[in-house]
PAMAR-282657 format. One line per 5 residues: number of its first residue (from 0); their letters; for each residue y, x, z of N, C-alpha, C, CB. Coordinates in pm, 1 decimal, decimal comma. Glycine has a CB too. Layout:
BEGIN
NUM) a) Y/X/Z/Y/X/Z/Y/X/Z/Y/X/Z  ...
//
This chain:
BEGIN
0) qvqlv) -890,9/4733,8/-9353,0/-916,5/4894,8/-9372,7/-877,1/4929,4/-9510,6/-1077,7/4942,5/-9351,4  -819,8/4975,5/-9589,8/-811,2/5069,4/-9680,9/-930,5/5103,1/-9701,8/-735,2/5168,9/-9654,3  -944,4/5057,2/-9827,4/-1109,0/5104,3/-9912,3/-1116,6/5117,1/-10034,0/-1225,3/5011,1/-9905,0  -1088,9/5231,8/-10125,2/-1066,3/5308,1/-10216,7/-1221,3/5329,6/-10318,8/-1003,5/5436,1/-10141,6  -1289,8/5295,2/-10417,6/-1418,1/5288,8/-10428,1/-1424,5/5359,6/-10574,7/-1477,7/5137,6/-10408,0
5) esggg) -1465,0/5460,6/-10621,4/-1447,8/5532,8/-10723,3/-1625,9/5511,9/-10835,0/-1401,1/5702,1/-10647,8  -1585,2/5457,4/-10928,6/-1702,1/5466,1/-11071,3/-1693,4/5538,1/-11139,3/-1716,7/5378,6/-11165,0  -1801,4/5558,6/-11264,2/-1792,5/5546,7/-11357,9/-1794,4/5743,1/-11446,5/-1673,1/5439,4/-11353,2  -1838,5/5817,5/-11320,4/-1816,6/5900,7/-11365,8/-1969,9/6029,1/-11388,1/-1698,0/5921,9/-11288,9  -1989,4/6093,2/-11480,7/-2141,1/6109,8/-11542,6/-2105,5/6279,9/-11563,7/-2187,2/5995,8/-11720,3
10) lvqpg) -2195,4/6289,3/-11616,1/-2177,7/6454,8/-11746,5/-2176,9/6408,4/-11926,8/-2377,2/6592,0/-11728,6  -2152,3/6435,1/-11991,0/-2105,7/6417,2/-12091,0/-2052,5/6491,2/-12193,3/-2054,3/6363,8/-12066,9  -2093,6/6496,7/-12306,6/-2114,9/6616,2/-12386,4/-1881,0/6673,3/-12472,7/-2286,9/6533,6/-12555,0  -1872,2/6805,5/-12483,2/-1715,9/6816,9/-12459,4/-1718,5/6686,3/-12580,2/-1615,6/7003,8/-12499,4  -1597,4/6684,6/-12562,7/-1564,9/6574,1/-12729,8/-1561,1/6396,4/-12695,7/-1743,5/6597,3/-12874,3
15) gslrl) -1630,7/6419,2/-12589,3/-1718,5/6295,1/-12552,0/-1598,1/6174,8/-12497,3/-1847,0/6343,8/-12411,8  -1665,9/6045,0/-12376,7/-1530,6/5993,1/-12314,8/-1638,4/5931,6/-12182,4/-1413,3/5853,6/-12432,4  -1503,1/5888,3/-12099,1/-1544,7/5834,1/-11930,8/-1435,0/5757,5/-11953,8/-1545,3/5946,6/-11769,6  -1503,2/5662,9/-11923,0/-1395,5/5505,2/-11773,6/-1403,0/5523,2/-11633,2/-1475,0/5311,3/-11760,3  -1353,4/5602,6/-11611,1/-1326,8/5543,3/-11445,7/-1240,1/5428,9/-11409,3/-1260,8/5649,5/-11359,2
20) scaas) -1330,9/5386,1/-11324,4/-1270,2/5292,9/-11196,1/-1271,3/5311,1/-11064,0/-1320,5/5182,5/-11188,8  -1166,8/5253,2/-11012,6/-1165,5/5248,5/-10867,6/-1158,4/5130,3/-10820,9/-1070,1/5315,5/-10811,2  -1235,2/5086,8/-10734,4/-1219,6/4948,2/-10660,3/-1053,8/4982,8/-10459,2/-1477,6/4904,0/-10590,0  -1060,6/4956,1/-10483,9/-935,0/4889,9/-10381,9/-921,2/4760,5/-10337,8/-811,3/4898,1/-10437,2  -917,9/4771,2/-10186,5/-891,8/4641,9/-10074,8/-857,8/4740,2/-10005,3/-1011,8/4526,9/-10008,3
25) gftys) -810,9/4597,0/-9853,6/-769,8/4632,8/-9740,0/-578,7/4667,4/-9772,9/-879,5/4768,9/-9689,3  -532,8/4628,7/-9891,2/-375,2/4651,1/-9875,7/-329,4/4556,9/-9946,0/-311,2/4783,5/-9921,3  -218,0/4534,2/-9977,1/-119,2/4513,0/-10099,1/-133,0/4523,2/-10204,5/-35,4/4566,0/-10107,3  -240,0/4516,3/-10322,8/-300,0/4665,8/-10418,5/-97,3/4655,4/-10504,3/-524,2/4613,3/-10599,2  -112,1/4542,9/-10540,4/8,5/4506,8/-10683,5/144,4/4534,9/-10590,6/7,4/4292,4/-10766,6
30) rycma) 181,4/4597,6/-10460,2/260,4/4678,5/-10428,1/313,1/4778,3/-10436,8/253,9/4684,5/-10384,1  184,1/4885,4/-10470,9/163,5/4988,6/-10475,2/165,4/5052,9/-10593,1/81,6/4998,4/-10422,8  224,9/5226,9/-10539,0/167,5/5279,9/-10701,3/24,7/5333,5/-10640,8/281,4/5436,4/-10799,9  13,9/5385,6/-10755,5/-117,9/5453,7/-10755,4/-129,8/5599,4/-10857,8/-227,0/5335,0/-10807,1  -281,3/5623,2/-10833,9/-316,6/5776,4/-10954,7/-470,3/5765,8/-10930,5/-239,4/5982,3/-10897,0
35) wfrqa) -425,2/5884,6/-11038,3/-590,0/5993,7/-11025,8/-529,0/6103,8/-11005,5/-711,9/6020,0/-11174,2  -618,0/6172,1/-10866,6/-637,7/6285,2/-10884,6/-780,7/6421,0/-10885,8/-558,2/6290,8/-10815,6  -771,1/6500,8/-10954,4/-916,3/6563,7/-10976,2/-878,9/6748,3/-10868,1/-955,8/6586,4/-11216,9  -1023,8/6790,1/-10846,2/-1033,3/6916,3/-10790,2/-1201,8/6897,8/-10859,0/-992,2/6939,2/-10596,2  -1138,9/7091,3/-10883,6/-1265,1/7173,8/-10952,9/-1300,5/7204,4/-10881,5/-1270,9/7270,9/-11036,3
40) pgker) -1430,4/7310,0/-10847,2/-1406,0/7391,1/-10765,7/-1375,6/7485,8/-10734,8/-1439,1/7396,0/-10737,0  -1322,2/7574,0/-10594,5/-1215,2/7755,5/-10700,2/-1117,1/7640,8/-10720,9/-1300,0/7873,1/-10924,2  -1017,4/7535,4/-10695,5/-917,2/7519,5/-10792,5/-886,2/7443,3/-10659,0/-932,5/7456,2/-10961,5  -718,7/7427,8/-10674,7/-637,6/7319,1/-10617,8/-679,7/7249,5/-10691,8/-498,9/7316,0/-10605,1  -566,0/7120,0/-10612,4/-614,7/6980,9/-10598,3/-513,2/6938,0/-10773,7/-551,5/6883,5/-10401,0
45) egvah) -583,2/6855,4/-10798,0/-434,8/6799,6/-10949,3/-422,9/6675,0/-11020,1/-443,9/6886,0/-11100,9  -318,5/6683,2/-10939,9/-227,5/6522,3/-11040,3/-252,7/6498,1/-11145,7/-77,5/6514,5/-11076,7  -370,9/6389,6/-11190,1/-373,5/6361,4/-11298,4/-305,6/6278,6/-11411,9/-445,3/6345,6/-11286,1  -321,3/6148,0/-11343,4/-207,9/6048,3/-11352,6/-177,6/5905,0/-11332,7/-179,1/6054,4/-11445,8  -49,0/5891,0/-11262,0/22,4/5831,2/-11230,5/28,0/5694,6/-11305,8/111,3/5903,4/-11226,9
50) ieidg) 72,8/5609,0/-11186,8/128,3/5441,5/-11316,7/209,1/5369,1/-11138,1/-112,9/5266,6/-11431,7  348,3/5320,0/-11190,9/400,0/5295,8/-11115,4/400,0/5132,7/-11070,4/494,8/5356,8/-11145,9  397,9/5026,6/-11010,8/390,7/4909,7/-10976,7/436,3/4846,4/-11135,6/482,7/4880,0/-10837,7  534,1/4900,7/-11198,4/578,5/4801,4/-11300,0/514,6/4837,6/-11433,6/736,9/4797,7/-11313,0  350,4/4895,7/-11442,5/268,8/4967,7/-11481,3/344,2/5118,9/-11555,2/184,8/4874,6/-11566,9
55) rtrya) 498,6/5135,5/-11602,5/506,0/5303,9/-11587,5/439,3/5371,2/-11555,9/571,3/5355,9/-11527,8  382,0/5483,2/-11694,6/245,3/5580,9/-11593,3/358,1/5734,9/-11652,3/-18,0/5572,8/-11690,7  243,0/5867,8/-11614,3/340,7/5959,1/-11655,6/191,0/5989,2/-11629,3/498,4/6015,8/-11596,5  165,6/6119,3/-11707,8/41,7/6249,9/-11707,5/120,4/6428,1/-11676,8/-48,3/6250,1/-11912,6  -31,3/6490,3/-11649,4/2,2/6590,4/-11669,7/-17,6/6680,4/-11757,3/-8,5/6618,0/-11604,6
60) dsvkg) 30,4/6735,7/-11780,1/61,1/6755,8/-11927,5/-82,7/6828,5/-11948,1/216,5/6855,1/-11970,3  -174,5/6866,7/-11921,6/-365,1/6945,1/-11960,4/-392,3/6781,3/-12008,5/-517,6/7030,9/-11762,1  -372,4/6622,5/-12022,3/-425,1/6531,0/-11968,2/-333,1/6412,8/-12134,7/-378,9/6520,9/-11762,0  -222,7/6445,7/-12116,9/-149,6/6398,4/-12260,2/-168,6/6315,5/-12298,5/-156,5/6448,5/-12361,3  -184,2/6229,5/-12354,9/-278,0/6187,9/-12508,2/-433,5/6189,7/-12524,6/-241,8/6293,4/-12625,0
65) rftis) -505,2/6237,2/-12432,2/-619,8/6220,6/-12390,8/-702,6/6125,5/-12296,7/-626,2/6305,3/-12362,7  -657,9/6092,9/-12133,0/-597,8/6022,4/-12077,1/-501,9/5884,9/-12062,5/-576,7/6082,9/-12061,9  -507,8/5765,1/-12013,1/-484,1/5701,4/-12036,8/-520,1/5611,0/-11859,6/-529,5/5694,7/-12172,0  -337,5/5583,7/-11799,3/-448,9/5515,2/-11635,6/-347,6/5426,1/-11658,8/-472,6/5605,9/-11431,9  -464,1/5275,2/-11628,1/-414,8/5126,7/-11624,9/-437,0/5031,6/-11463,0/-513,2/5046,9/-11757,0
70) rdnak) -353,2/4996,5/-11494,6/-421,3/4844,6/-11348,5/-436,3/4716,3/-11368,2/-325,2/4807,0/-11217,4  -515,7/4638,0/-11261,4/-558,6/4525,4/-11348,2/-526,7/4466,6/-11172,0/-745,6/4521,2/-11457,1  -370,4/4414,3/-11176,5/-354,1/4389,1/-11034,9/-458,2/4192,7/-10977,5/-135,0/4389,6/-11019,5  -478,8/4148,2/-11056,8/-481,6/4041,9/-11070,2/-676,3/4073,9/-10976,7/-433,2/3980,9/-11249,4  -696,3/4164,9/-11051,9/-896,7/4258,6/-10973,6/-851,6/4423,8/-10881,7/-1060,0/4350,5/-11196,4
75) ntlhl) -713,4/4431,9/-10844,0/-731,3/4493,8/-10797,9/-780,4/4619,4/-10772,3/-739,5/4450,6/-10781,0  -815,8/4674,6/-10895,6/-873,9/4767,2/-10966,3/-807,4/4908,6/-11076,9/-944,3/4678,4/-11030,4  -834,7/5046,3/-11061,8/-733,1/5089,7/-11114,7/-860,2/5168,0/-11220,3/-609,2/5173,7/-11009,1  -782,9/5196,2/-11351,9/-886,3/5284,5/-11435,9/-834,5/5395,6/-11488,7/-945,9/5217,4/-11548,9  -925,8/5474,5/-11564,7/-898,9/5594,9/-11593,3/-979,6/5623,3/-11701,6/-911,2/5678,4/-11490,0
80) qmisl) -939,5/5604,3/-11862,5/-1036,4/5577,1/-12020,4/-1002,0/5721,8/-11977,1/-983,8/5476,3/-12209,8  -1069,7/5839,8/-11998,8/-1089,7/5961,3/-12065,9/-1208,9/5970,9/-12242,9/-1158,0/6051,2/-11925,1  -1124,6/6000,7/-12324,7/-1132,6/6065,3/-12496,1/-1135,1/6244,4/-12428,1/-931,3/6010,9/-12637,6  -1214,8/6257,6/-12569,1/-1173,5/6433,0/-12594,4/-1204,7/6520,9/-12486,2/-1009,5/6463,6/-12614,2  -1311,7/6502,4/-12398,4/-1303,9/6596,5/-12277,6/-1347,7/6693,6/-12307,8/-1360,7/6568,0/-12164,3
85) ktgdt) -1281,0/6810,6/-12207,1/-1327,6/6910,8/-12244,6/-1346,1/6981,5/-12067,0/-1225,0/6981,7/-12370,3  -1461,2/7072,5/-12114,1/-1507,0/7161,7/-12023,2/-1456,5/7159,2/-11867,2/-1477,9/7282,1/-12081,5  -1263,7/7213,0/-11953,5/-1237,6/7217,2/-11797,8/-1135,2/7070,4/-11746,0/-1143,8/7383,9/-11762,2  -1215,1/6966,3/-11776,2/-1161,1/6855,2/-11682,9/-1293,2/6834,7/-11609,2/-1095,6/6708,2/-11761,8  -1426,7/6922,7/-11573,9/-1539,7/6922,4/-11523,7/-1454,9/6901,3/-11310,6/-1643,8/7098,8/-11596,4
90) avyyc) -1473,0/6801,1/-11296,8/-1343,8/6807,3/-11097,7/-1454,2/6678,9/-11018,3/-1059,0/6692,3/-11120,2  -1470,1/6672,0/-10935,3/-1419,8/6517,0/-10890,2/-1325,1/6465,7/-10894,4/-1425,0/6482,9/-10791,8  -1318,4/6363,7/-10927,1/-1223,7/6263,2/-10961,0/-1156,8/6136,3/-10845,1/-1299,1/6197,6/-11073,6  -1032,4/6109,3/-10784,8/-1020,6/6023,5/-10687,8/-921,6/5949,7/-10747,8/-995,8/6074,8/-10555,8  -907,0/5813,1/-10700,8/-858,6/5770,8/-10739,9/-768,4/5777,4/-10569,7/-920,3/5674,6/-10830,0
95) vanla) -582,7/5693,5/-10564,8/-504,6/5774,8/-10485,5/-417,6/5651,1/-10488,7/-451,6/5929,6/-10536,3  -409,3/5612,9/-10349,0/-255,1/5514,6/-10363,0/-168,8/5562,4/-10227,9/-287,6/5304,5/-10351,7  -33,7/5545,6/-10282,0/46,2/5591,7/-10247,4/119,2/5511,9/-10117,5/103,2/5615,1/-10354,8  32,0/5465,2/-10008,7/43,1/5372,7/-9964,3/226,2/5437,1/-9824,9/-141,3/5323,6/-9911,7  296,8/5329,4/-9767,0/377,5/5366,2/-9692,6/336,1/5424,6/-9592,4/441,9/5290,4/-9668,2
100) sgpsr) 214,7/5381,9/-9545,6/194,1/5506,4/-9474,5/149,6/5646,4/-9447,4/168,2/5486,3/-9433,2  106,1/5733,1/-9557,4/11,1/5785,9/-9647,7/-53,4/5765,7/-9778,3/-58,8/5788,4/-9597,2  -84,3/5863,7/-9815,3/-165,2/5905,8/-9918,0/-283,0/5868,1/-9899,3/-165,4/6029,4/-9939,8  -368,2/5790,0/-9894,4/-502,2/5746,0/-9885,8/-583,2/5733,6/-10009,9/-502,2/5626,8/-9824,9  -676,3/5854,4/-10025,0/-839,8/5809,9/-10125,8/-930,5/5807,6/-10114,2/-888,0/5850,1/-10210,8
105) gqgtq) -1059,2/5774,9/-10228,9/-1170,8/5798,1/-10221,0/-1211,9/5854,1/-10192,5/-1210,7/5797,5/-10262,7  -1392,9/5846,3/-10227,4/-1466,3/5971,4/-10174,2/-1502,1/5996,2/-10327,6/-1608,1/5952,4/-10045,6  -1410,5/5977,1/-10407,9/-1413,3/6017,2/-10552,1/-1588,5/6046,4/-10598,7/-1306,5/6170,6/-10568,3  -1528,1/6091,3/-10789,3/-1626,7/6038,9/-10845,2/-1689,3/6151,6/-10959,5/-1577,1/5902,9/-10899,0  -1797,1/6280,9/-10997,9/-1800,5/6389,9/-10982,9/-1791,7/6396,1/-11160,8/-1920,7/6445,7/-10884,0
110) vtvs) -1690,7/6394,0/-11205,1/-1706,2/6382,4/-11380,2/-1708,3/6547,7/-11416,2/-1542,8/6285,3/-11475,3  -1863,0/6599,2/-11512,2/-1886,9/6670,4/-11596,0/-1851,1/6733,6/-11731,4/-1945,1/6640,4/-11594,0  -1839,9/6771,7/-11759,9/-1840,1/6772,6/-11878,6/-1860,1/6952,5/-11929,7/-1705,2/6689,6/-11918,7  -1992,4/6907,8/-12023,2/-2072,9/7011,8/-12036,2/-2171,5/6953,1/-12125,7/-2124,0/7068,0/-11907,8
//
């Protein structure tokens, strides 16, 4: 059974930093692209960062230069380092696995910048 468990969210002041983590299990983690999405109240879900199997990354324009996605295939974990946080970054952040059967996401972790 696929499981994605996010952690690391919290309340932070503008300009602060947070590091989100996602523990993955139930599938061959190293074989799949991974991503972080976020959704703020009343807004559409937004793709934040994506990482390929080979480690190539891409980011939403809104977070470029501030967020860094990384993966540890030995530990089946995904991370999102966030710096210079803004109030507009407030959202629930989800870890997403782009599986062959379709995308699978975790329960999410709340990030509040205030």
